[in-house]
A tleap script that builds the chain and sets N, CA, C and O, in Angstrom:
source leaprc.protein.ff14SB
mol = sequence {
  NMET LEU HIE GLY THR ASP ILE ASP ASP PRO
  ASP GLN PRO VAL PRO VAL ALA ALA GLY GLU
  LEU PHE ALA TRP ALA ARG LEU PHE ALA GLU
  LEU ALA ASP TRP LEU ASP HIE ALA ALA GLU
  ALA THR ARG HIE ASP PHE ALA ARG PHE PHE
  ALA GLY ALA ARG SER THR GLN ALA THR ALA
  VAL VAL LEU ALA GLN ALA SER GLN ARG ILE
  ALA THR LEU LEU ASP ALA GLU GLY ASP ARG
  CSER
}
set mol.1.N position { 5.287 24.913 -4.980 }
set mol.1.CA position { 4.893 24.257 -6.213 }
set mol.1.C position { 5.735 22.999 -6.379 }
set mol.1.O position { 6.947 23.028 -6.168 }
set mol.2.N position { 5.107 21.916 -6.751 }
set mol.2.CA position { 5.811 20.665 -6.973 }
set mol.2.C position { 6.358 20.624 -8.396 }
set mol.2.O position { 5.670 20.985 -9.351 }
set mol.3.N position { 7.597 20.182 -8.521 }
set mol.3.CA position { 8.224 20.073 -9.839 }
set mol.3.C position { 8.911 18.724 -9.963 }
set mol.3.O position { 9.560 18.262 -9.025 }
set mol.4.N position { 8.768 18.094 -11.121 }
set mol.4.CA position { 9.515 16.880 -11.451 }
set mol.4.C position { 9.429 15.796 -10.400 }
set mol.4.O position { 8.348 15.289 -10.102 }
set mol.5.N position { 10.580 15.440 -9.836 }
set mol.5.CA position { 10.653 14.320 -8.901 }
set mol.5.C position { 10.140 14.673 -7.513 }
set mol.5.O position { 9.997 13.786 -6.671 }
set mol.6.N position { 9.859 15.957 -7.253 }
set mol.6.CA position { 9.327 16.346 -5.942 }
set mol.6.C position { 8.031 15.608 -5.623 }
set mol.6.O position { 7.717 15.379 -4.455 }
set mol.7.N position { 7.284 15.239 -6.648 }
set mol.7.CA position { 6.018 14.542 -6.454 }
set mol.7.C position { 6.249 13.195 -5.768 }
set mol.7.O position { 5.366 12.708 -5.062 }
set mol.8.N position { 7.411 12.592 -5.963 }
set mol.8.CA position { 7.716 11.297 -5.365 }
set mol.8.C position { 8.102 11.399 -3.891 }
set mol.8.O position { 8.216 10.377 -3.214 }
set mol.9.N position { 8.303 12.606 -3.387 }
set mol.9.CA position { 8.715 12.807 -1.997 }
set mol.9.C position { 7.470 13.019 -1.134 }
set mol.9.O position { 6.838 14.072 -1.222 }
set mol.10.N position { 7.103 12.027 -0.291 }
set mol.10.CA position { 5.889 12.170 0.513 }
set mol.10.C position { 5.999 13.247 1.586 }
set mol.10.O position { 4.984 13.658 2.147 }
set mol.11.N position { 7.213 13.710 1.881 }
set mol.11.CA position { 7.409 14.751 2.883 }
set mol.11.C position { 7.502 16.141 2.265 }
set mol.11.O position { 7.769 17.118 2.965 }
set mol.12.N position { 7.283 16.231 0.960 }
set mol.12.CA position { 7.337 17.503 0.258 }
set mol.12.C position { 6.213 18.408 0.773 }
set mol.12.O position { 5.048 18.012 0.726 }
set mol.13.N position { 6.533 19.615 1.264 }
set mol.13.CA position { 5.469 20.530 1.694 }
set mol.13.C position { 4.579 20.926 0.517 }
set mol.13.O position { 5.059 21.159 -0.593 }
set mol.14.N position { 3.297 20.996 0.777 }
set mol.14.CA position { 2.338 21.400 -0.227 }
set mol.14.C position { 1.502 22.530 0.374 }
set mol.14.O position { 0.931 22.366 1.452 }
set mol.15.N position { 1.424 23.664 -0.303 }
set mol.15.CA position { 0.651 24.777 0.255 }
set mol.15.C position { -0.847 24.470 0.268 }
set mol.15.O position { -1.433 24.117 -0.756 }
set mol.16.N position { -1.447 24.610 1.440 }
set mol.16.CA position { -2.884 24.391 1.600 }
set mol.16.C position { -3.397 25.465 2.553 }
set mol.16.O position { -2.766 25.758 3.568 }
set mol.17.N position { -4.519 26.037 2.226 }
set mol.17.CA position { -5.114 27.058 3.087 }
set mol.17.C position { -5.530 26.448 4.425 }
set mol.17.O position { -6.042 25.329 4.469 }
set mol.18.N position { -5.308 27.186 5.515 }
set mol.18.CA position { -5.652 26.688 6.848 }
set mol.18.C position { -7.139 26.365 6.946 }
set mol.18.O position { -7.521 25.397 7.605 }
set mol.19.N position { -7.971 27.158 6.305 }
set mol.19.CA position { -9.408 26.897 6.334 }
set mol.19.C position { -9.754 25.564 5.711 }
set mol.19.O position { -10.652 24.865 6.180 }
set mol.20.N position { -9.041 25.211 4.652 }
set mol.20.CA position { -9.269 23.919 4.004 }
set mol.20.C position { -8.833 22.784 4.928 }
set mol.20.O position { -9.522 21.769 5.032 }
set mol.21.N position { -7.694 22.951 5.596 }
set mol.21.CA position { -7.245 21.920 6.543 }
set mol.21.C position { -8.244 21.771 7.683 }
set mol.21.O position { -8.533 20.656 8.117 }
set mol.22.N position { -8.773 22.894 8.170 }
set mol.22.CA position { -9.764 22.836 9.242 }
set mol.22.C position { -10.996 22.065 8.773 }
set mol.22.O position { -11.547 21.259 9.524 }
set mol.23.N position { -11.432 22.308 7.534 }
set mol.23.CA position { -12.595 21.601 6.994 }
set mol.23.C position { -12.329 20.098 6.922 }
set mol.23.O position { -13.206 19.296 7.244 }
set mol.24.N position { -11.116 19.712 6.497 }
set mol.24.CA position { -10.762 18.288 6.447 }
set mol.24.C position { -10.739 17.690 7.847 }
set mol.24.O position { -11.231 16.581 8.057 }
set mol.25.N position { -10.173 18.415 8.801 }
set mol.25.CA position { -10.117 17.916 10.183 }
set mol.25.C position { -11.517 17.692 10.723 }
set mol.25.O position { -11.783 16.679 11.369 }
set mol.26.N position { -12.403 18.626 10.463 }
set mol.26.CA position { -13.783 18.498 10.943 }
set mol.26.C position { -14.485 17.318 10.265 }
set mol.26.O position { -15.193 16.555 10.923 }
set mol.27.N position { -14.291 17.171 8.963 }
set mol.27.CA position { -14.882 16.043 8.244 }
set mol.27.C position { -14.373 14.716 8.801 }
set mol.27.O position { -15.159 13.795 9.026 }
set mol.28.N position { -13.067 14.612 9.025 }
set mol.28.CA position { -12.494 13.389 9.593 }
set mol.28.C position { -13.111 13.089 10.953 }
set mol.28.O position { -13.454 11.943 11.242 }
set mol.29.N position { -13.252 14.117 11.790 }
set mol.29.CA position { -13.824 13.918 13.126 }
set mol.29.C position { -15.280 13.457 13.036 }
set mol.29.O position { -15.700 12.564 13.771 }
set mol.30.N position { -16.047 14.071 12.131 }
set mol.30.CA position { -17.454 13.689 11.974 }
set mol.30.C position { -17.591 12.265 11.438 }
set mol.30.O position { -18.441 11.503 11.899 }
set mol.31.N position { -16.754 11.909 10.465 }
set mol.31.CA position { -16.788 10.543 9.941 }
set mol.31.C position { -16.374 9.527 11.007 }
set mol.31.O position { -16.955 8.447 11.101 }
set mol.32.N position { -15.373 9.877 11.801 }
set mol.32.CA position { -14.927 8.982 12.879 }
set mol.32.C position { -16.067 8.731 13.860 }
set mol.32.O position { -16.309 7.594 14.263 }
set mol.33.N position { -16.759 9.788 14.236 }
set mol.33.CA position { -17.871 9.645 15.177 }
set mol.33.C position { -18.994 8.815 14.567 }
set mol.33.O position { -19.575 7.958 15.235 }
set mol.34.N position { -19.298 9.073 13.293 }
set mol.34.CA position { -20.353 8.325 12.615 }
set mol.34.C position { -19.999 6.841 12.540 }
set mol.34.O position { -20.840 5.988 12.823 }
set mol.35.N position { -18.763 6.530 12.162 }
set mol.35.CA position { -18.345 5.127 12.070 }
set mol.35.C position { -18.310 4.471 13.447 }
set mol.35.O position { -18.634 3.292 13.592 }
set mol.36.N position { -17.916 5.241 14.448 }
set mol.36.CA position { -17.845 4.705 15.809 }
set mol.36.C position { -19.226 4.317 16.337 }
set mol.36.O position { -19.351 3.418 17.169 }
set mol.37.N position { -20.251 4.996 15.850 }
set mol.37.CA position { -21.619 4.733 16.305 }
set mol.37.C position { -22.489 4.149 15.189 }
set mol.37.O position { -23.714 4.262 15.234 }
set mol.38.N position { -21.869 3.532 14.201 }
set mol.38.CA position { -22.592 3.006 13.038 }
set mol.38.C position { -23.528 1.857 13.430 }
set mol.38.O position { -23.232 1.042 14.304 }
set mol.39.N position { -24.651 1.838 12.749 }
set mol.39.CA position { -25.608 0.747 12.929 }
set mol.39.C position { -25.015 -0.535 12.342 }
set mol.39.O position { -24.077 -0.495 11.546 }
set mol.40.N position { -25.573 -1.649 12.744 }
set mol.40.CA position { -25.096 -2.950 12.270 }
set mol.40.C position { -25.115 -3.034 10.739 }
set mol.40.O position { -24.181 -3.562 10.134 }
set mol.41.N position { -26.162 -2.521 10.123 }
set mol.41.CA position { -26.264 -2.564 8.657 }
set mol.41.C position { -25.127 -1.772 8.007 }
set mol.41.O position { -24.577 -2.192 6.989 }
set mol.42.N position { -24.782 -0.642 8.589 }
set mol.42.CA position { -23.685 0.178 8.059 }
set mol.42.C position { -22.356 -0.550 8.212 }
set mol.42.O position { -21.536 -0.557 7.294 }
set mol.43.N position { -22.149 -1.161 9.368 }
set mol.43.CA position { -20.901 -1.914 9.584 }
set mol.43.C position { -20.795 -3.073 8.596 }
set mol.43.O position { -19.716 -3.365 8.081 }
set mol.44.N position { -21.926 -3.730 8.336 }
set mol.44.CA position { -21.941 -4.835 7.374 }
set mol.44.C position { -21.596 -4.330 5.964 }
set mol.44.O position { -20.769 -4.925 5.273 }
set mol.45.N position { -22.233 -3.232 5.545 }
set mol.45.CA position { -21.955 -2.662 4.219 }
set mol.45.C position { -20.498 -2.217 4.110 }
set mol.45.O position { -19.864 -2.402 3.071 }
set mol.46.N position { -19.974 -1.632 5.179 }
set mol.46.CA position { -18.582 -1.169 5.203 }
set mol.46.C position { -17.636 -2.356 5.024 }
set mol.46.O position { -16.703 -2.304 4.222 }
set mol.47.N position { -17.887 -3.421 5.778 }
set mol.47.CA position { -17.034 -4.615 5.689 }
set mol.47.C position { -17.108 -5.236 4.298 }
set mol.47.O position { -16.099 -5.701 3.768 }
set mol.48.N position { -18.287 -5.243 3.716 }
set mol.48.CA position { -18.454 -5.793 2.369 }
set mol.48.C position { -17.732 -4.924 1.338 }
set mol.48.O position { -17.068 -5.448 0.443 }
set mol.49.N position { -17.857 -3.607 1.458 }
set mol.49.CA position { -17.227 -2.695 0.514 }
set mol.49.C position { -15.708 -2.812 0.552 }
set mol.49.O position { -15.055 -2.814 -0.492 }
set mol.50.N position { -15.145 -2.909 1.760 }
set mol.50.CA position { -13.693 -3.005 1.910 }
set mol.50.C position { -13.207 -4.450 1.986 }
set mol.50.O position { -12.054 -4.703 2.334 }
set mol.51.N position { -14.073 -5.380 1.665 }
set mol.51.CA position { -13.734 -6.810 1.624 }
set mol.51.C position { -13.061 -7.279 2.912 }
set mol.51.O position { -12.158 -8.115 2.887 }
set mol.52.N position { -13.514 -6.730 4.030 }
set mol.52.CA position { -12.970 -7.130 5.324 }
set mol.52.C position { -11.566 -6.633 5.611 }
set mol.52.O position { -10.970 -7.024 6.614 }
set mol.53.N position { -11.019 -5.773 4.744 }
set mol.53.CA position { -9.638 -5.295 4.917 }
set mol.53.C position { -9.503 -4.350 6.105 }
set mol.53.O position { -8.417 -4.208 6.666 }
set mol.54.N position { -10.589 -3.710 6.486 }
set mol.54.CA position { -10.552 -2.820 7.649 }
set mol.54.C position { -11.928 -2.779 8.281 }
set mol.54.O position { -12.940 -3.032 7.628 }
set mol.55.N position { -11.947 -2.459 9.553 }
set mol.55.CA position { -13.215 -2.383 10.274 }
set mol.55.C position { -13.632 -0.923 10.452 }
set mol.55.O position { -12.825 -0.006 10.300 }
set mol.56.N position { -14.907 -0.732 10.777 }
set mol.56.CA position { -15.366 0.635 11.042 }
set mol.56.C position { -14.637 1.205 12.250 }
set mol.56.O position { -14.298 2.388 12.267 }
set mol.57.N position { -14.395 0.379 13.254 }
set mol.57.CA position { -13.729 0.862 14.466 }
set mol.57.C position { -12.293 1.284 14.174 }
set mol.57.O position { -11.866 2.351 14.615 }
set mol.58.N position { -11.546 0.473 13.445 }
set mol.58.CA position { -10.162 0.814 13.119 }
set mol.58.C position { -10.102 2.062 12.244 }
set mol.58.O position { -9.221 2.903 12.420 }
set mol.59.N position { -11.028 2.183 11.310 }
set mol.59.CA position { -11.062 3.352 10.444 }
set mol.59.C position { -11.424 4.595 11.245 }
set mol.59.O position { -10.865 5.667 11.012 }
set mol.60.N position { -12.348 4.463 12.182 }
set mol.60.CA position { -12.722 5.589 13.041 }
set mol.60.C position { -11.522 6.072 13.851 }
set mol.60.O position { -11.334 7.276 14.021 }
set mol.61.N position { -10.718 5.153 14.344 }
set mol.61.CA position { -9.527 5.530 15.117 }
set mol.61.C position { -8.548 6.317 14.247 }
set mol.61.O position { -8.029 7.348 14.674 }
set mol.62.N position { -8.296 5.837 13.032 }
set mol.62.CA position { -7.368 6.526 12.124 }
set mol.62.C position { -7.895 7.915 11.780 }
set mol.62.O position { -7.135 8.883 11.776 }
set mol.63.N position { -9.192 8.019 11.492 }
set mol.63.CA position { -9.773 9.317 11.170 }
set mol.63.C position { -9.701 10.279 12.348 }
set mol.63.O position { -9.405 11.460 12.164 }
set mol.64.N position { -9.967 9.793 13.550 }
set mol.64.CA position { -9.884 10.645 14.742 }
set mol.64.C position { -8.450 11.120 14.969 }
set mol.64.O position { -8.226 12.283 15.306 }
set mol.65.N position { -7.489 10.231 14.787 }
set mol.65.CA position { -6.087 10.618 14.950 }
set mol.65.C position { -5.675 11.652 13.909 }
set mol.65.O position { -4.978 12.613 14.235 }
set mol.66.N position { -6.097 11.465 12.667 }
set mol.66.CA position { -5.766 12.431 11.615 }
set mol.66.C position { -6.382 13.789 11.932 }
set mol.66.O position { -5.741 14.823 11.747 }
set mol.67.N position { -7.612 13.786 12.406 }
set mol.67.CA position { -8.281 15.032 12.768 }
set mol.67.C position { -7.529 15.744 13.896 }
set mol.67.O position { -7.323 16.957 13.844 }
set mol.68.N position { -7.126 14.986 14.905 }
set mol.68.CA position { -6.390 15.579 16.027 }
set mol.68.C position { -5.035 16.116 15.590 }
set mol.68.O position { -4.605 17.170 16.059 }
set mol.69.N position { -4.366 15.409 14.703 }
set mol.69.CA position { -3.048 15.864 14.227 }
set mol.69.C position { -3.172 17.141 13.413 }
set mol.69.O position { -2.346 18.044 13.547 }
set mol.70.N position { -4.190 17.226 12.573 }
set mol.70.CA position { -4.403 18.450 11.797 }
set mol.70.C position { -4.721 19.607 12.750 }
set mol.70.O position { -4.180 20.702 12.597 }
set mol.71.N position { -5.590 19.369 13.722 }
set mol.71.CA position { -5.939 20.415 14.681 }
set mol.71.C position { -4.707 20.885 15.455 }
set mol.71.O position { -4.542 22.080 15.699 }
set mol.72.N position { -3.848 19.947 15.837 }
set mol.72.CA position { -2.623 20.296 16.546 }
set mol.72.C position { -1.717 21.127 15.657 }
set mol.72.O position { -1.124 22.106 16.109 }
set mol.73.N position { -1.609 20.737 14.388 }
set mol.73.CA position { -0.803 21.497 13.433 }
set mol.73.C position { -1.344 22.910 13.298 }
set mol.73.O position { -0.570 23.868 13.304 }
set mol.74.N position { -2.653 23.058 13.176 }
set mol.74.CA position { -3.243 24.382 13.043 }
set mol.74.C position { -3.040 25.211 14.299 }
set mol.74.O position { -2.800 26.415 14.209 }
set mol.75.N position { -3.133 24.583 15.486 }
set mol.75.CA position { -2.860 25.289 16.735 }
set mol.75.C position { -1.424 25.758 16.801 }
set mol.75.O position { -1.155 26.878 17.237 }
set mol.76.N position { -0.489 24.908 16.371 }
set mol.76.CA position { 0.930 25.263 16.396 }
set mol.76.C position { 1.201 26.421 15.437 }
set mol.76.O position { 1.981 27.320 15.751 }
set mol.77.N position { 0.561 26.398 14.273 }
set mol.77.CA position { 0.720 27.493 13.316 }
set mol.77.C position { 0.185 28.787 13.908 }
set mol.77.O position { 0.779 29.848 13.718 }
set mol.78.N position { -0.923 28.710 14.618 }
set mol.78.CA position { -1.508 29.907 15.238 }
set mol.78.C position { -0.607 30.488 16.309 }
set mol.78.O position { -0.576 31.703 16.504 }
set mol.79.N position { 0.126 29.632 17.005 }
set mol.79.CA position { 1.031 30.092 18.066 }
set mol.79.C position { 2.220 30.838 17.502 }
set mol.79.O position { 2.833 31.640 18.206 }
set mol.80.N position { 2.563 30.590 16.239 }
set mol.80.CA position { 3.725 31.225 15.638 }
set mol.80.C position { 3.436 32.638 15.139 }
set mol.80.O position { 4.361 33.420 14.922 }
set mol.81.N position { 2.148 32.973 14.955 }
set mol.81.CA position { 1.862 34.285 14.407 }
set mol.81.C position { 1.862 35.368 15.450 }
set mol.81.O position { 1.634 36.535 15.129 }
savepdb mol mol.pdb
quit
């Protein structure tokens, strides 16, 4: 449970169910794949929405990395049981 100034600590552990993390990892992977193969119209809308601050390709890479890191974390947790 977070109390007081703990909220300001980005490394503060937060309890999350493994199933929820798996769902997030899968969503990140699916979004990464979708952005990686986005049609021109989607890429244009994405660039307009984010005012050119990020590209679909760069966002897909970050999402894929986050998905892989969560999956690795879940695998490591499974190895400990």
